[in-house]
Biopython code that builds the backbone (N, CA, C, O; Angstrom):
import numpy as np
from Bio.PDB.StructureBuilder import StructureBuilder

atoms = [
    (1, "MET", "N", (13.711, -0.561, -21.715)),
    (1, "MET", "CA", (12.810, -1.456, -21.018)),
    (1, "MET", "C", (13.169, -1.552, -19.531)),
    (1, "MET", "O", (12.295, -1.696, -18.676)),
    (2, "TYR", "N", (14.480, -1.469, -19.240)),
    (2, "TYR", "CA", (14.897, -1.534, -17.841)),
    (2, "TYR", "C", (14.362, -0.347, -17.040)),
    (2, "TYR", "O", (14.064, -0.475, -15.853)),
    (3, "ILE", "N", (14.244, 0.797, -17.694)),
    (3, "ILE", "CA", (13.756, 1.991, -17.007)),
    (3, "ILE", "C", (12.303, 1.800, -16.578)),
    (3, "ILE", "O", (11.923, 2.193, -15.475)),
    (4, "ILE", "N", (11.502, 1.204, -17.437)),
    (4, "ILE", "CA", (10.094, 0.949, -17.101)),
    (4, "ILE", "C", (9.997, -0.023, -15.940)),
    (4, "ILE", "O", (9.228, 0.187, -15.002)),
    (5, "TYR", "N", (10.781, -1.087, -16.010)),
    (5, "TYR", "CA", (10.798, -2.076, -14.928)),
    (5, "TYR", "C", (11.209, -1.431, -13.604)),
    (5, "TYR", "O", (10.572, -1.648, -12.574)),
    (6, "ASP", "N", (12.275, -0.640, -13.643)),
    (6, "ASP", "CA", (12.756, 0.019, -12.424)),
    (6, "ASP", "C", (11.729, 1.003, -11.876)),
    (6, "ASP", "O", (11.512, 1.068, -10.666)),
    (7, "ALA", "N", (11.102, 1.764, -12.756)),
    (7, "ALA", "CA", (10.111, 2.749, -12.313)),
    (7, "ALA", "C", (8.916, 2.071, -11.653)),
    (7, "ALA", "O", (8.434, 2.529, -10.617)),
    (8, "ILE", "N", (8.442, 0.992, -12.243)),
    (8, "ILE", "CA", (7.296, 0.279, -11.664)),
    (8, "ILE", "C", (7.681, -0.371, -10.343)),
    (8, "ILE", "O", (6.912, -0.324, -9.383)),
    (9, "SER", "N", (8.856, -0.974, -10.285)),
    (9, "SER", "CA", (9.311, -1.601, -9.041)),
    (9, "SER", "C", (9.464, -0.579, -7.924)),
    (9, "SER", "O", (9.058, -0.831, -6.790)),
    (10, "VAL", "N", (10.038, 0.556, -8.232)),
    (10, "VAL", "CA", (10.216, 1.614, -7.230)),
    (10, "VAL", "C", (8.861, 2.148, -6.775)),
    (10, "VAL", "O", (8.662, 2.404, -5.588)),
    (11, "ALA", "N", (7.938, 2.315, -7.703)),
    (11, "ALA", "CA", (6.601, 2.804, -7.346)),
    (11, "ALA", "C", (5.913, 1.854, -6.381)),
    (11, "ALA", "O", (5.304, 2.294, -5.406)),
    (12, "PHE", "N", (6.002, 0.562, -6.640)),
    (12, "PHE", "CA", (5.406, -0.417, -5.729)),
    (12, "PHE", "C", (6.085, -0.366, -4.359)),
    (12, "PHE", "O", (5.408, -0.411, -3.332)),
    (13, "GLU", "N", (7.399, -0.274, -4.338)),
    (13, "GLU", "CA", (8.122, -0.243, -3.068)),
    (13, "GLU", "C", (7.797, 1.013, -2.265)),
    (13, "GLU", "O", (7.636, 0.940, -1.047)),
    (14, "VAL", "N", (7.699, 2.142, -2.919)),
    (14, "VAL", "CA", (7.363, 3.383, -2.223)),
    (14, "VAL", "C", (5.956, 3.295, -1.645)),
    (14, "VAL", "O", (5.724, 3.695, -0.504)),
    (15, "TYR", "N", (5.014, 2.771, -2.432)),
    (15, "TYR", "CA", (3.644, 2.664, -1.927)),
    (15, "TYR", "C", (3.564, 1.668, -0.769)),
    (15, "TYR", "O", (2.797, 1.878, 0.170)),
    (16, "LYS", "N", (4.341, 0.594, -0.826)),
    (16, "LYS", "CA", (4.390, -0.345, 0.309)),
    (16, "LYS", "C", (4.908, 0.358, 1.554)),
    (16, "LYS", "O", (4.372, 0.169, 2.646)),
    (17, "PHE", "N", (5.947, 1.166, 1.394)),
    (17, "PHE", "CA", (6.498, 1.908, 2.521)),
    (17, "PHE", "C", (5.455, 2.856, 3.109)),
    (17, "PHE", "O", (5.325, 2.955, 4.329)),
    (18, "ILE", "N", (4.713, 3.551, 2.251)),
    (18, "ILE", "CA", (3.672, 4.463, 2.714)),
    (18, "ILE", "C", (2.556, 3.698, 3.407)),
    (18, "ILE", "O", (2.010, 4.165, 4.407)),
    (19, "LEU", "N", (2.214, 2.525, 2.883)),
    (19, "LEU", "CA", (1.181, 1.690, 3.509)),
    (19, "LEU", "C", (1.641, 1.188, 4.881)),
    (19, "LEU", "O", (0.844, 1.140, 5.818)),
    (20, "ILE", "N", (2.894, 0.821, 5.004)),
    (20, "ILE", "CA", (3.436, 0.395, 6.302)),
    (20, "ILE", "C", (3.422, 1.570, 7.271)),
    (20, "ILE", "O", (3.103, 1.398, 8.447)),
    (21, "ALA", "N", (3.765, 2.761, 6.789)),
    (21, "ALA", "CA", (3.713, 3.951, 7.648)),
    (21, "ALA", "C", (2.295, 4.177, 8.145)),
    (21, "ALA", "O", (2.094, 4.535, 9.305)),
    (22, "ARG", "N", (1.318, 3.975, 7.284)),
    (22, "ARG", "CA", (-0.091, 4.140, 7.677)),
    (22, "ARG", "C", (-0.472, 3.117, 8.747)),
    (22, "ARG", "O", (-1.176, 3.448, 9.701)),
    (23, "ILE", "N", (-0.013, 1.888, 8.592)),
    (23, "ILE", "CA", (-0.306, 0.842, 9.577)),
    (23, "ILE", "C", (0.323, 1.201, 10.923)),
    (23, "ILE", "O", (-0.315, 1.057, 11.965)),
    (24, "VAL", "N", (1.568, 1.665, 10.903)),
    (24, "VAL", "CA", (2.247, 2.047, 12.144)),
    (24, "VAL", "C", (1.548, 3.240, 12.788)),
    (24, "VAL", "O", (1.419, 3.295, 14.011)),
    (25, "LEU", "N", (1.100, 4.189, 11.982)),
    (25, "LEU", "CA", (0.407, 5.357, 12.529)),
    (25, "LEU", "C", (-0.883, 4.974, 13.250)),
    (25, "LEU", "O", (-1.321, 5.685, 14.154)),
    (26, "SER", "N", (-1.485, 3.868, 12.861)),
    (26, "SER", "CA", (-2.713, 3.464, 13.540)),
    (26, "SER", "C", (-2.446, 2.971, 14.962)),
    (26, "SER", "O", (-3.371, 2.872, 15.768)),
    (27, "PHE", "N", (-1.185, 2.661, 15.274)),
    (27, "PHE", "CA", (-0.839, 2.167, 16.605)),
    (27, "PHE", "C", (-0.248, 3.234, 17.519)),
    (27, "PHE", "O", (-0.176, 3.033, 18.731)),
    (28, "VAL", "N", (0.175, 4.363, 16.957)),
    (28, "VAL", "CA", (0.802, 5.401, 17.775)),
    (28, "VAL", "C", (-0.045, 6.671, 17.757)),
    (28, "VAL", "O", (-0.829, 6.910, 16.837)),
    (29, "LYS", "N", (0.136, 7.465, 18.790)),
    (29, "LYS", "CA", (-0.571, 8.738, 18.860)),
    (29, "LYS", "C", (0.131, 9.726, 17.937)),
    (29, "LYS", "O", (1.352, 9.876, 17.982)),
    (30, "HIS", "N", (-0.658, 10.399, 17.097)),
    (30, "HIS", "CA", (-0.085, 11.342, 16.148)),
    (30, "HIS", "C", (-1.023, 12.523, 15.943)),
    (30, "HIS", "O", (-2.197, 12.487, 16.311)),
    (31, "ASN", "N", (-0.475, 13.553, 15.356)),
    (31, "ASN", "CA", (-1.252, 14.749, 15.048)),
    (31, "ASN", "C", (-1.888, 14.569, 13.673)),
    (31, "ASN", "O", (-1.175, 14.600, 12.670)),
    (32, "PRO", "N", (-3.204, 14.383, 13.592)),
    (32, "PRO", "CA", (-3.833, 14.138, 12.286)),
    (32, "PRO", "C", (-3.814, 15.355, 11.362)),
    (32, "PRO", "O", (-4.140, 15.233, 10.182)),
    (33, "TYR", "N", (-3.442, 16.511, 11.874)),
    (33, "TYR", "CA", (-3.398, 17.717, 11.063)),
    (33, "TYR", "C", (-2.009, 18.004, 10.500)),
    (33, "TYR", "O", (-1.822, 18.986, 9.781)),
    (34, "SER", "N", (-1.053, 17.169, 10.816)),
    (34, "SER", "CA", (0.286, 17.326, 10.265)),
    (34, "SER", "C", (0.228, 17.081, 8.747)),
    (34, "SER", "O", (-0.421, 16.135, 8.301)),
    (35, "PRO", "N", (0.900, 17.924, 7.956)),
    (35, "PRO", "CA", (0.833, 17.758, 6.502)),
    (35, "PRO", "C", (1.339, 16.402, 6.013)),
    (35, "PRO", "O", (0.782, 15.840, 5.070)),
    (36, "ILE", "N", (2.364, 15.886, 6.630)),
    (36, "ILE", "CA", (2.914, 14.586, 6.211)),
    (36, "ILE", "C", (1.915, 13.474, 6.495)),
    (36, "ILE", "O", (1.684, 12.610, 5.649)),
    (37, "ILE", "N", (1.331, 13.495, 7.669)),
    (37, "ILE", "CA", (0.367, 12.458, 8.041)),
    (37, "ILE", "C", (-0.888, 12.567, 7.183)),
    (37, "ILE", "O", (-1.441, 11.551, 6.764)),
    (38, "ARG", "N", (-1.333, 13.769, 6.924)),
    (38, "ARG", "CA", (-2.496, 13.943, 6.036)),
    (38, "ARG", "C", (-2.186, 13.417, 4.642)),
    (38, "ARG", "O", (-3.045, 12.805, 4.007)),
    (39, "TYR", "N", (-0.979, 13.646, 4.162)),
    (39, "TYR", "CA", (-0.564, 13.153, 2.850)),
    (39, "TYR", "C", (-0.577, 11.620, 2.818)),
    (39, "TYR", "O", (-1.043, 11.017, 1.852)),
    (40, "ILE", "N", (-0.066, 11.005, 3.871)),
    (40, "ILE", "CA", (-0.073, 9.537, 3.947)),
    (40, "ILE", "C", (-1.506, 9.018, 3.930)),
    (40, "ILE", "O", (-1.808, 8.057, 3.221)),
    (41, "TYR", "N", (-2.382, 9.639, 4.696)),
    (41, "TYR", "CA", (-3.779, 9.218, 4.726)),
    (41, "TYR", "C", (-4.460, 9.423, 3.372)),
    (41, "TYR", "O", (-5.242, 8.579, 2.936)),
    (42, "GLU", "N", (-4.165, 10.538, 2.712)),
    (42, "GLU", "CA", (-4.784, 10.812, 1.406)),
    (42, "GLU", "C", (-4.314, 9.836, 0.337)),
    (42, "GLU", "O", (-5.072, 9.506, -0.575)),
    (43, "LEU", "N", (-3.078, 9.374, 0.439)),
    (43, "LEU", "CA", (-2.565, 8.418, -0.540)),
    (43, "LEU", "C", (-3.088, 7.003, -0.312)),
    (43, "LEU", "O", (-3.302, 6.257, -1.267)),
    (44, "THR", "N", (-3.292, 6.639, 0.934)),
    (44, "THR", "CA", (-3.640, 5.254, 1.226)),
    (44, "THR", "C", (-5.135, 5.005, 1.399)),
    (44, "THR", "O", (-5.594, 3.878, 1.214)),
    (45, "GLU", "N", (-5.889, 6.017, 1.743)),
    (45, "GLU", "CA", (-7.314, 5.816, 2.039)),
    (45, "GLU", "C", (-8.120, 5.273, 0.850)),
    (45, "GLU", "O", (-8.939, 4.377, 1.056)),
    (46, "PRO", "N", (-7.933, 5.764, -0.373)),
    (46, "PRO", "CA", (-8.714, 5.183, -1.475)),
    (46, "PRO", "C", (-8.453, 3.686, -1.663)),
    (46, "PRO", "O", (-9.379, 2.922, -1.935)),
    (47, "TYR", "N", (-7.209, 3.276, -1.521)),
    (47, "TYR", "CA", (-6.863, 1.860, -1.667)),
    (47, "TYR", "C", (-7.396, 1.034, -0.503)),
    (47, "TYR", "O", (-7.936, -0.053, -0.708)),
    (48, "LEU", "N", (-7.247, 1.544, 0.715)),
    (48, "LEU", "CA", (-7.713, 0.803, 1.884)),
    (48, "LEU", "C", (-9.236, 0.730, 1.958)),
    (48, "LEU", "O", (-9.782, -0.238, 2.487)),
    (49, "SER", "N", (-9.917, 1.731, 1.439)),
    (49, "SER", "CA", (-11.388, 1.717, 1.502)),
    (49, "SER", "C", (-11.974, 0.556, 0.708)),
    (49, "SER", "O", (-13.048, 0.057, 1.045)),
    (50, "ILE", "N", (-11.289, 0.125, -0.335)),
    (50, "ILE", "CA", (-11.733, -1.046, -1.097)),
    (50, "ILE", "C", (-11.780, -2.266, -0.185)),
    (50, "ILE", "O", (-12.742, -3.032, -0.222)),
    (51, "PHE", "N", (-10.768, -2.448, 0.617)),
    (51, "PHE", "CA", (-10.682, -3.614, 1.483)),
    (51, "PHE", "C", (-11.569, -3.477, 2.719)),
    (51, "PHE", "O", (-12.019, -4.481, 3.270)),
    (52, "ARG", "N", (-11.817, -2.268, 3.149)),
    (52, "ARG", "CA", (-12.714, -2.069, 4.300)),
    (52, "ARG", "C", (-14.149, -2.437, 3.958)),
    (52, "ARG", "O", (-14.908, -2.862, 4.830)),
    (53, "ARG", "N", (-14.527, -2.275, 2.689)),
    (53, "ARG", "CA", (-15.873, -2.686, 2.280)),
    (53, "ARG", "C", (-16.004, -4.205, 2.278)),
    (53, "ARG", "O", (-17.089, -4.737, 2.512)),
    (54, "ILE", "N", (-14.908, -4.899, 2.018)),
    (54, "ILE", "CA", (-14.923, -6.364, 1.956)),
    (54, "ILE", "C", (-14.717, -6.973, 3.336)),
    (54, "ILE", "O", (-15.408, -7.923, 3.708)),
    (55, "ILE", "N", (-13.767, -6.429, 4.098)),
    (55, "ILE", "CA", (-13.399, -6.973, 5.410)),
    (55, "ILE", "C", (-13.773, -5.953, 6.478)),
    (55, "ILE", "O", (-13.048, -4.976, 6.669)),
    (56, "PRO", "N", (-14.871, -6.152, 7.169)),
    (56, "PRO", "CA", (-15.230, -5.201, 8.224)),
    (56, "PRO", "C", (-14.314, -5.352, 9.442)),
    (56, "PRO", "O", (-13.764, -6.432, 9.661)),
    (57, "PRO", "N", (-14.141, -4.295, 10.234)),
    (57, "PRO", "CA", (-13.314, -4.406, 11.444)),
    (57, "PRO", "C", (-13.906, -5.419, 12.423)),
    (57, "PRO", "O", (-15.122, -5.511, 12.585)),
    (58, "MET", "N", (-13.034, -6.164, 13.059)),
    (58, "MET", "CA", (-13.448, -7.148, 14.057)),
    (58, "MET", "C", (-13.072, -6.608, 15.422)),
    (58, "MET", "O", (-11.916, -6.699, 15.836)),
    (59, "GLY", "N", (-14.031, -6.055, 16.109)),
    (59, "GLY", "CA", (-13.754, -5.430, 17.399)),
    (59, "GLY", "C", (-12.958, -4.161, 17.168)),
    (59, "GLY", "O", (-13.378, -3.273, 16.427)),
    (60, "MET", "N", (-11.808, -4.089, 17.810)),
    (60, "MET", "CA", (-10.954, -2.900, 17.661)),
    (60, "MET", "C", (-9.845, -3.125, 16.633)),
    (60, "MET", "O", (-9.000, -2.253, 16.432)),
    (61, "ILE", "N", (-9.843, -4.280, 15.988)),
    (61, "ILE", "CA", (-8.773, -4.605, 15.048)),
    (61, "ILE", "C", (-9.299, -4.509, 13.616)),
    (61, "ILE", "O", (-10.342, -5.069, 13.280)),
    (62, "ASP", "N", (-8.557, -3.791, 12.788)),
    (62, "ASP", "CA", (-8.899, -3.629, 11.383)),
    (62, "ASP", "C", (-7.898, -4.444, 10.558)),
    (62, "ASP", "O", (-6.716, -4.108, 10.486)),
    (63, "PHE", "N", (-8.386, -5.507, 9.946)),
    (63, "PHE", "CA", (-7.518, -6.379, 9.159)),
    (63, "PHE", "C", (-7.378, -5.931, 7.705)),
    (63, "PHE", "O", (-6.623, -6.540, 6.947)),
    (64, "SER", "N", (-8.083, -4.893, 7.311)),
    (64, "SER", "CA", (-8.038, -4.462, 5.915)),
    (64, "SER", "C", (-6.646, -3.996, 5.463)),
    (64, "SER", "O", (-6.291, -4.260, 4.314)),
    (65, "PRO", "N", (-5.836, -3.323, 6.288)),
    (65, "PRO", "CA", (-4.492, -2.963, 5.821)),
    (65, "PRO", "C", (-3.606, -4.178, 5.545)),
    (65, "PRO", "O", (-2.768, -4.152, 4.644)),
    (66, "ILE", "N", (-3.797, -5.231, 6.319)),
    (66, "ILE", "CA", (-3.010, -6.443, 6.085)),
    (66, "ILE", "C", (-3.402, -7.069, 4.759)),
    (66, "ILE", "O", (-2.541, -7.451, 3.967)),
    (67, "ALA", "N", (-4.702, -7.172, 4.519)),
    (67, "ALA", "CA", (-5.180, -7.714, 3.247)),
    (67, "ALA", "C", (-4.740, -6.834, 2.082)),
    (67, "ALA", "O", (-4.374, -7.339, 1.021)),
    (68, "ALA", "N", (-4.776, -5.523, 2.280)),
    (68, "ALA", "CA", (-4.363, -4.593, 1.224)),
    (68, "ALA", "C", (-2.879, -4.746, 0.913)),
    (68, "ALA", "O", (-2.475, -4.668, -0.247)),
    (69, "PHE", "N", (-2.074, -4.962, 1.935)),
    (69, "PHE", "CA", (-0.638, -5.137, 1.731)),
    (69, "PHE", "C", (-0.364, -6.418, 0.943)),
    (69, "PHE", "O", (0.444, -6.415, 0.015)),
    (70, "PHE", "N", (-1.037, -7.514, 1.310)),
    (70, "PHE", "CA", (-0.856, -8.772, 0.572)),
    (70, "PHE", "C", (-1.364, -8.651, -0.865)),
    (70, "PHE", "O", (-0.738, -9.178, -1.785)),
    (71, "ALA", "N", (-2.475, -7.971, -1.066)),
    (71, "ALA", "CA", (-3.000, -7.774, -2.415)),
    (71, "ALA", "C", (-2.037, -6.932, -3.251)),
    (71, "ALA", "O", (-1.880, -7.177, -4.447)),
    (72, "LEU", "N", (-1.399, -5.953, -2.634)),
    (72, "LEU", "CA", (-0.416, -5.135, -3.345)),
    (72, "LEU", "C", (0.783, -5.976, -3.770)),
    (72, "LEU", "O", (1.308, -5.796, -4.869)),
    (73, "ASN", "N", (1.214, -6.885, -2.916)),
    (73, "ASN", "CA", (2.312, -7.787, -3.268)),
    (73, "ASN", "C", (1.928, -8.692, -4.433)),
    (73, "ASN", "O", (2.732, -8.917, -5.337)),
    (74, "ILE", "N", (0.712, -9.207, -4.415)),
    (74, "ILE", "CA", (0.246, -10.059, -5.516)),
    (74, "ILE", "C", (0.151, -9.256, -6.803)),
    (74, "ILE", "O", (0.553, -9.732, -7.865)),
    (75, "LEU", "N", (-0.377, -8.045, -6.715)),
    (75, "LEU", "CA", (-0.472, -7.186, -7.893)),
    (75, "LEU", "C", (0.915, -6.865, -8.449)),
    (75, "LEU", "O", (1.113, -6.853, -9.663)),
    (76, "GLU", "N", (1.856, -6.611, -7.573)),
    (76, "GLU", "CA", (3.224, -6.351, -8.021)),
    (76, "GLU", "C", (3.781, -7.572, -8.747)),
    (76, "GLU", "O", (4.438, -7.439, -9.780)),
    (77, "TYR", "N", (3.522, -8.742, -8.216)),
    (77, "TYR", "CA", (3.988, -9.982, -8.833)),
    (77, "TYR", "C", (3.398, -10.136, -10.232)),
    (77, "TYR", "O", (4.104, -10.530, -11.160)),
    (78, "TRP", "N", (2.122, -9.831, -10.389)),
    (78, "TRP", "CA", (1.463, -9.953, -11.693)),
    (78, "TRP", "C", (1.926, -8.913, -12.688)),
    (78, "TRP", "O", (1.898, -9.158, -13.894)),
    (79, "VAL", "N", (2.352, -7.755, -12.207)),
    (79, "VAL", "CA", (2.779, -6.682, -13.106)),
    (79, "VAL", "C", (4.271, -6.789, -13.415)),
    (79, "VAL", "O", (4.674, -6.672, -14.572)),
    (80, "VAL", "N", (5.086, -7.008, -12.393)),
    (80, "VAL", "CA", (6.531, -6.976, -12.570)),
    (80, "VAL", "C", (7.056, -8.259, -13.207)),
    (80, "VAL", "O", (7.964, -8.193, -14.035)),
    (81, "LEU", "N", (6.524, -9.400, -12.856)),
    (81, "LEU", "CA", (7.022, -10.658, -13.409)),
    (81, "LEU", "C", (6.903, -10.722, -14.927)),
    (81, "LEU", "O", (7.860, -11.143, -15.576)),
    (82, "PRO", "N", (5.782, -10.329, -15.530)),
    (82, "PRO", "CA", (5.751, -10.316, -16.995)),
    (82, "PRO", "C", (6.774, -9.365, -17.608)),
    (82, "PRO", "O", (7.306, -9.642, -18.683)),
    (83, "LEU", "N", (7.055, -8.246, -16.938)),
    (83, "LEU", "CA", (8.076, -7.335, -17.442)),
    (83, "LEU", "C", (9.463, -7.974, -17.388)),
    (83, "LEU", "O", (10.275, -7.792, -18.296)),
    (84, "VAL", "N", (9.725, -8.717, -16.326)),
    (84, "VAL", "CA", (11.022, -9.394, -16.205)),
    (84, "VAL", "C", (11.159, -10.427, -17.316)),
    (84, "VAL", "O", (12.220, -10.544, -17.929)),
    (85, "ARG", "N", (10.104, -11.168, -17.574)),
    (85, "ARG", "CA", (10.142, -12.167, -18.652)),
    (85, "ARG", "C", (10.310, -11.496, -20.012)),
    (85, "ARG", "O", (10.975, -12.033, -20.898)),
    (86, "LEU", "N", (9.706, -10.327, -20.171)),
    (86, "LEU", "CA", (9.812, -9.606, -21.435)),
    (86, "LEU", "C", (11.229, -9.075, -21.645)),
    (86, "LEU", "O", (11.741, -9.085, -22.765)),
    (87, "ILE", "N", (11.852, -8.616, -20.577)),
    (87, "ILE", "CA", (13.193, -8.031, -20.678)),
    (87, "ILE", "C", (14.224, -9.115, -20.882)),
    (87, "ILE", "O", (15.091, -8.991, -21.747)),
    (88, "PHE", "N", (14.146, -10.167, -20.108)),
    (88, "PHE", "CA", (15.172, -11.207, -20.179)),
    (88, "PHE", "C", (14.653, -12.291, -21.071)),
    (88, "PHE", "O", (15.339, -13.289, -21.293)),
]
sb = StructureBuilder()
sb.init_structure("model")
sb.init_model(0)
sb.init_chain("A")
sb.init_seg("    ")
for serial, (resi, resn, name, xyz) in enumerate(atoms, 1):
    if name == "N":
        sb.init_residue(resn, " ", resi, " ")
    sb.init_atom(name, np.array(xyz, "f"), 0.0, 1.0, " ", f" {name:<3s}", serial, name[0])
structure = sb.get_structure()
């Protein structure tokens, strides 16, 4: 059971890291054709597009990544907390 808990926790943490990288990339100049950057965009775009439909950009600022990050934290709480209660 600990392996499942650890795997899910690590998966959430890795995706949070990738989402933060995507947010940082929106502020810096980068090569959009770089394989690493394309990979980050391909992993995060389906998730972020959900929030972009709900929260439109306000001027030049896109608040959807912030909402997506908070929603990911809430989802992690709903998934990981029951596992912790089940294990302990």
